[in-house]
Structure formats: C-alpha cells, structure tokens
C-alpha positions in Angstrom: -48.8 -22.6 4.1 -45.5 -21.6 2.4 -44.1 -24.9 0.9 -40.7 -23.3 0.2 -40.1 -22.1 3.7 -41.3 -25.5 5.1 -38.9 -27.4 2.8 -36.0 -25.0 3.7 -36.6 -25.6 7.4 -36.7 -29.4 6.8 -33.4 -29.3 5.0 -31.9 -26.5 7.2 -28.4 -28.1 7.8 -27.7 -28.6 4.1 -29.3 -25.3 3.3 -27.3 -23.3 5.9 -24.0 -24.7 4.7 -24.9 -24.0 1.1 -25.8 -20.5 2.0 -22.5 -19.9 4.0 -20.5 -21.2 1.0 -22.4 -19.1 -1.5 -22.1 -16.0 0.8 -18.4 -16.5 0.9 -18.1 -16.7 -2.9 -20.3 -13.6 -3.2 -18.2 -11.8 -0.7 -15.1 -12.4 -2.9 -17.0 -11.1 -5.9 -18.0 -8.1 -3.9 -14.4 -7.6 -2.7 -13.1 -7.6 -6.3 -15.5 -4.8 -7.3 -14.4 -2.9 -4.2 -10.7 -3.6 -4.8 -11.1 -2.2 -8.3 -12.8 1.0 -7.1 -10.3 1.3 -4.3 -7.3 1.0 -6.8 -8.9 3.7 -8.9 -9.2 6.0 -5.9 -5.7 5.2 -4.7 -4.3 6.0 -8.1 -6.1 9.4 -8.4 -6.3 10.6 -4.8 -3.0 12.6 -5.0 -4.0 14.0 -8.4 -7.3 15.2 -7.1 -6.1 16.4 -3.7 -3.2 18.6 -5.2 -5.6 20.1 -7.7 -3.0 21.3 -10.2 -4.5 22.3 -13.6 -1.4 21.5 -15.7 1.4 19.0 -15.4 4.5 19.8 -17.3 6.9 16.6 -17.5 9.7 15.4 -19.5 9.2 15.2 -23.3 7.9 11.9 -24.5 7.0 10.7 -21.1 3.5 10.3 -19.5 4.2 12.0 -16.2 5.6 11.2 -12.8 2.8 8.9 -11.8 3.0 6.6 -14.8 6.8 6.6 -15.4 10.1 8.3 -14.6 10.2 11.9 -15.6 13.2 14.3 -15.2 13.0 18.1 -15.8 15.5 20.9 -14.8 14.6 23.1 -11.9 14.7 26.2 -14.0 11.5 25.0 -15.8 9.7 26.4 -12.8 10.6 29.9 -13.7 9.6 29.3 -17.4 6.2 28.0 -16.5 5.5 30.7 -13.9 6.2 33.3 -16.6 3.5 32.0 -19.0 0.5 34.3 -19.2 -2.5 32.7 -17.5 -0.5 30.7 -14.9 -1.2 31.9 -11.3 1.6 29.9 -9.7 3.9 26.9 -10.5 5.5 24.5 -8.1 8.0 21.9 -8.0 7.0 18.3 -8.0 9.3 15.5 -6.8 7.9 11.9 -6.5 9.6 8.5 -6.1 9.3 5.3 -4.1 11.7 4.0 -1.5 11.9 0.9 0.6 13.8 0.7 3.8 13.8 -1.6 6.9 12.0 -0.6 10.1 11.9 -2.6 13.3 12.9 -5.8 11.4 10.3 -5.4 8.6 10.1 -3.6 5.3 8.9 0.0 5.1 7.8 0.9 1.5 6.7 4.5 0.9 5.9 6.9 -1.9 7.9 10.1 -1.2 6.4 13.4 -2.4 8.4 16.6 -2.2 6.5 19.8 -1.1 7.6 23.1 -2.6 8.7 24.9 0.5 7.9 27.5 1.7 4.8 28.0 -0.4 3.6 24.4 0.2 3.9 23.2 3.9 1.4 20.4 3.5 -1.5 22.2 5.1 -3.8 20.8 2.3 -3.2 17.3 3.5 -6.0 15.6 5.6 -4.1 15.5 8.9 -5.5 13.3 11.8 -2.7 14.1 14.1 0.3 16.4 14.4 0.9 19.5 12.2 2.2 20.6 8.8 5.9 21.1 8.1 7.4 24.0 10.2 11.0 24.0 8.8 12.8 23.4 5.5 14.7 20.2 6.7 14.3 17.0 8.7 10.5 16.8 9.1 8.0 14.6 7.4 4.2 13.9 7.3 3.4 10.2 7.0 0.2 8.5 6.0 -1.2 6.3 8.7 -0.7 3.2 6.5 3.0 3.4 7.0 2.4 2.8 10.7 4.9 5.5 11.8 4.4 7.1 15.2 4.1 10.8 15.7 7.5 12.1 16.9 9.4 9.0 15.6 12.8 9.5 14.3 13.3 8.0 10.8 16.7 7.7 9.2 16.5 8.3 5.4 19.7 8.8 3.4 22.3 10.7 5.3 19.9 12.4 7.7 17.3 11.6 10.3 13.7 12.9 9.9 11.0 13.5 12.6 7.4 12.6 11.9 5.5 15.7 12.7 2.1 14.9 11.2 0.0 11.9 10.4 -2.4 11.9 7.4 -5.1 9.4 6.1 -6.1 8.1 2.8 -2.9 9.3 0.9 -1.5 6.3 -1.1 0.0 5.8 -4.4 -1.4 3.6 -7.2 0.3 0.5 -5.6 -1.4 1.1 -2.2 1.7 2.3 -0.5 1.4 4.9 2.1 2.9 8.4 1.3 5.5 10.5 3.0 5.6 14.2 2.5 8.9 16.2 2.9 10.3 19.4 1.4 11.5 19.1 -2.2 15.1 19.5 -1.1 14.8 16.7 1.4 13.0 14.4 -1.1 15.7 15.1 -3.7 18.5 14.4 -1.2 16.8 11.0 -0.4 16.2 10.1 -4.0 19.9 10.8 -5.1 21.6 9.6 -1.9 24.6 7.3 -2.6 27.0 5.6 -0.2 30.0 7.7 1.0 32.4 5.4 -0.6 30.7 5.8 -4.0 30.9 9.6 -3.6 34.7 9.4 -2.8 35.3 7.1 -5.9 33.3 9.4 -8.2 35.4 12.4 -7.0 38.6 10.5 -7.5 37.5 9.5 -11.0 36.7 13.2 -11.9 40.1 14.2 -10.6 41.9 11.5 -12.6 39.9 12.6 -15.9 40.9 16.2 -15.2 44.5 15.2 -14.7 44.7 13.7 -18.0 43.3 16.8 -19.8 45.6 19.5 -20.9 43.5 22.1 -19.0 44.0 20.1 -15.8 47.8 19.9 -16.4 48.1 23.7 -16.8 45.7 24.7 -14.1 46.3 22.5 -11.0 43.6 24.3 -9.0 41.0 22.7 -11.2 42.2 19.3 -9.9 41.2 20.4 -6.4 37.8 21.6 -7.7 37.2 18.3 -9.5 37.9 16.3 -6.4 35.4 18.4 -4.4 31.6 18.3 -4.1 29.6 18.0 -7.4 27.5 21.0 -6.4 30.6 23.2 -6.5 31.3 22.4 -10.1 29.5 24.9 -12.4 29.6 22.3 -15.4 27.4 19.9 -13.3 23.7 20.9 -13.3 21.7 20.7 -9.9 19.5 17.7 -9.3 16.4 17.5 -11.5 12.8 17.3 -10.4 10.0 15.0 -11.5 7.7 17.6 -12.9 6.3 21.2 -12.6 2.6 21.5 -11.7 0.8 24.8 -12.4 -2.5 26.3 -11.4 -4.4 28.7 -13.7 -5.4 32.2 -12.6 -9.1 32.8 -12.0 -10.7 32.8 -15.5 -7.8 31.4 -17.4 -8.4 28.4 -19.5 -5.8 25.6 -19.4 -6.3 25.0 -23.2 -5.3 28.4 -24.0 -1.9 27.9 -22.1 -1.2 24.4 -23.5 0.0 25.6 -27.0 2.7 27.9 -25.5 4.1 25.1 -23.4 3.7 22.5 -26.2 6.1 24.7 -28.3 8.9 24.0 -25.9 11.0 21.1 -27.3 12.1 19.6 -23.9 8.7 19.1 -22.1 5.2 17.9 -22.5 2.2 19.2 -20.9 -1.0 17.4 -19.7 -4.2 18.6 -18.1 -5.4 17.1 -14.9 -8.0 15.0 -16.9 -5.1 13.9 -19.2 -3.2 12.7 -16.2 -6.2 10.9 -14.9 -6.8 8.9 -18.0 -3.1 8.1 -18.4 -3.2 6.7 -14.9 -6.4 4.7 -15.4 -5.2 3.4 -18.7 -1.6 2.4 -17.7 -2.2 1.3 -14.1 -5.7 0.3 -13.7 -6.9 -1.0 -17.1 -5.1 -4.4 -17.0 -6.0 -5.0 -13.3 -9.6 -4.2 -14.1 -9.7 -6.8 -16.9 -8.1 -9.5 -14.6 -10.5 -8.6 -11.7 -13.4 -8.6 -14.2 -12.5 -12.1 -15.4 -12.3 -13.4 -11.9 -15.6 -11.8 -11.0 -17.2 -13.5 -14.0 -15.8 -16.9 -13.2 -16.8 -16.7 -9.5 -20.3 -15.6 -10.6 -20.6 -18.6 -12.9 -19.4 -20.9 -10.1 -21.9 -19.5 -7.7 -24.7 -20.1 -10.2 -23.5 -23.8 -10.6 -23.4 -24.4 -6.9 -26.9 -22.9 -6.6 -28.1 -25.0 -9.5 -26.7 -28.2 -8.0 -28.0 -27.7 -4.5 -31.5 -26.9 -5.9 -31.5 -29.8 -8.1 -30.4 -32.1 -5.2 -33.2 -30.7 -3.0 -35.6 -31.4 -5.8 -34.4 -35.0 -6.2 -34.9 -35.5 -2.4 -38.5 -34.5 -2.7 -39.6 -36.2 -5.9 -42.1 -38.4 -4.1 -43.6 -35.4 -2.5 -43.9 -33.5 -5.7 -45.6 -36.4 -7.3 -47.9 -36.5 -4.4 -48.8 -32.9 -4.9 -49.6 -33.5 -8.6 -51.7 -36.6 -7.7 -54.0 -34.5 -5.4 -54.3 -31.9 -8.1 -51.8 -29.1 -7.3 -51.1 -27.0 -10.4 -47.5 -26.8 -11.8 -47.2 -23.1 -10.8 -47.3 -24.1 -7.0 -44.3 -26.5 -7.6 -42.5 -24.0 -9.8 -43.1 -21.2 -7.2 -41.7 -23.5 -4.4 -38.4 -24.1 -6.2 -38.0 -20.5 -7.4 -38.7 -19.1 -3.9 -36.0 -21.5 -2.5 -33.6 -20.1 -5.1 -34.4 -16.5 -4.2 -34.1 -17.3 -0.4 -30.8 -18.9 -1.0 -29.5 -16.0 -3.1 -30.8 -13.3 -0.7 -29.3 -15.0 2.3 -26.0 -15.5 0.5 -25.9 -11.8 -0.5 -26.6 -10.9 3.1 -23.9 -13.1 4.6 -21.5 -11.7 1.9 -22.2 -8.1 2.8 -22.0 -8.7 6.6 -18.8 -10.8 6.3 -17.2 -8.0 4.0 -18.0 -5.3 6.6 -16.0 -7.3 9.2 -13.1 -8.5 7.0 -12.5 -5.8 4.4 -10.7 -3.4 6.7 -8.1 -6.0 7.2 -7.4 -6.5 3.5 -3.9 -5.1 2.4 -5.5 -2.9 -0.3 -8.4 -0.6 0.3 -11.9 -1.9 -0.5 -14.4 0.7 -1.5 -18.0 -0.4 -1.6 -20.2 1.9 -3.7 -24.0 1.9 -3.7 -24.2 1.3 -7.4 -21.9 -1.6 -7.2 -23.8 -3.3 -4.4 -27.1 -2.8 -6.4 -25.6 -4.2 -9.6 -24.4 -7.2 -7.6 -27.9 -7.7 -6.1 -29.4 -7.7 -9.6 -26.8 -10.3 -10.7 -27.6 -12.4 -7.7 -31.3 -12.4 -8.4 -30.5 -13.3 -12.0 -28.4 -16.3 -11.2 -30.9 -17.4 -8.5 -33.6 -17.5 -11.2 -31.3 -19.3 -13.7 -30.1 -21.8 -11.0 -33.7 -22.8 -10.3 -34.3 -23.8 -14.0 -32.6 -27.3 -13.6 -34.7 -28.1 -10.4 -38.0 -26.8 -12.1 -37.2 -29.0 -15.2 -36.8 -32.1 -13.1 -39.9 -31.4 -11.0 -42.1 -30.7 -14.0 -41.1 -34.1 -15.5 -42.3 -36.1 -12.4 -45.4 -38.2 -13.1 -48.2 -38.3 -10.5 -48.2 -42.2 -10.4 -44.6 -42.0 -8.8 -46.4 -41.3 -5.5 -48.2 -44.7 -5.7 -45.0 -46.6 -6.0 -44.1 -46.0 -2.4 
C-alpha cells in the first residue's frame, strides 16, 4: 500500500488547489525563460536572415540595430570596390508608428536595395515579393495587415503585396519591407507646410547674401526642392551591408575599411554581440531575478503545504511509529508527496503554457534544454520543501498516539 498516494487522495481538495497554484507559478517561471529566448531570437532574426558578413556604419556608433547610424549613399560604391567583397547593398532601418482602424500601428521599416533585393529571401506565407520600385510593401503577420490592403505612409499610399512570418525587431514589433527609396521617403517625410517654410527660409538667407543679390536666379533655385540644390546632399542611409566573395575572409577586409575615417565596420558576430549586450542583457538580468524570486516562492508554498499536511496527520504518524514502522517509511511518504506535488505542478505549467503562450504579446520560445533545467529545479525544490515536514514528522513521539 502506498501511504503517500492514500494521503494525497484523502486531502485531494487541498492538494488539487495547491497543485494548481504551484502550476501557475511554474508557468510564469517557464514563460520568463521562454520570453528571454524569444527576445534573443527577435533581436537577431533579421541579422541571421539577411546573412551579411560585414556591416559598415557611422563612425563611433554600434550599428543600425543598437542606435541611429547615418552614412552617405556613395559609401556603397566604396565598399563594393574593396577586394574580397562580392556585393554591397544599402540598408535603411527605422521605426514608425501610425494610426490604423482606430488603433496604433507600430512597425520597423526595412529598405530593400532594389532591384538586386526584392525580398525573395523573406519567409513569405502569402502573396509575393516586390515587383516594382515604388508603392509596394511586404508586412509581417504580426502587423495584422491584409493582403492587398492600401496603407498610407508619408505622402504616398502603399499596397501590401506579401505577408511574412517571424520577422520582428528587438522590441517585438512586426517589420514592413519596402524599397530603399520608399523607406527613405517615409523616414524623412515632413508636412507640406514645413517644406514651404524651409524653402522660404532658404530663399530669405540667399537674398541676404551678396551672391543672391547679384544672381537673382539663385533665389528661384533656393525656393525650389532641396533635391535640385547641388549643395545639399541626398538623403543618407543607415548602413551598408557587404557579403564576402567565396573564399574571402572578412578579417582580411576589415583593416581596409577600418582605415576610413568616417565609418566603422563590424562582422556579423560583432553585431550579434552588440545586440545581445545592448538590448538583451539588462532584460535578462531582470527576468532572471524574477525567475529566482518566483522559484523561491514556489518552494516556500510547497514547504508550507507539506508542513500543514504533516501537522494534520501527526496522530497517524505517531501510530505508525508505535506499531514499529521505521522512519524511512514516514520519510518516504512525505518525500513522495513533495515529488508528486512538483511533478503535477510542472505538468500543469506546461499544459497551461501551451494554451496561453500564443496569446502573449511577446514571442515565447520553449527550448528543450530550458524545460529540462526547469524540471531539475522543480525536483530540487520539491526535495528541499519536504525537509520541514520530515523534520516535524521525525520529532513526533510514539506515545502521542495513546493520547487520543
């Protein structure tokens, strides 16, 4: 006869509620581990999917994912001319927030280097890649945009031609993919009145200069679009990404680019480490602290419930001692109860998580090694939680059974 199973069945109501509460706590612990792994994957998914070997960014910055970077467009030609580089492409990346159907729409915008890059490398689940240089976009399913939907951004309206999955930024926002020219147009879009005021201000400054007074035609040029003024450079891009030719070593190319005074170069692994240190490290510490506190709370709850169950059966334990039952029988009963409580709580946590995690706002990724580690931790706290009940049971004297 298994005394632990009999006692659990006798106190099944209390045991079931305790198991449910413990399972909920363990589900939260499990979700924090999955959230950390999901944040790591979200932060690096674009870096891994693009597959660029080198990232060339503004000097002194850590790249377009960690902070703002601005480099001139002609950097593309310089990088492409470095021996060992197979091809170089523009990279434009920024975040926007707009209103859509009465709610906020927050998206990370990535510019594709048209026509070399049409987005065919994206994991499309519906629609197609970009087919023209303007007014088309590919959206991640997390943005909840419909295929064929018309989305106004800046001064233009864009058509959703493709839906992709799993493409998010390090904050969990879905990504929208457009051509570089469209992405830059959205990034530097300003209201019409601001454009008019800037042109008038340029004209006024030119009119006050001697050159403007002697050459009136310059005043008309100053009041025109900024793209027609040779003194004003074109819009800058976020970075240039390069892929090495077969057999070429990025380490051999780095010294050449490092000699340029206006840019910094990072390998793919450098960018990964910068992302993890700047974006994930603090969150991992915070989540790790919460996981530790909840694990301790789970252990305390288990210890208290096992101690209460032991107090309820002190007379029975004394009777067992009186009839000659060895201490290992009593110890085994309490320890088995603790392991049953931990195993059921872990099972409830996993089953609840499978149903609830898909509805979390951030992606939860459950890895096998994380689940195994948590299972080992649950066994450990189950054994530790049984110590208090075992201590109380071993102190019971057999003559307590004769007191009624």
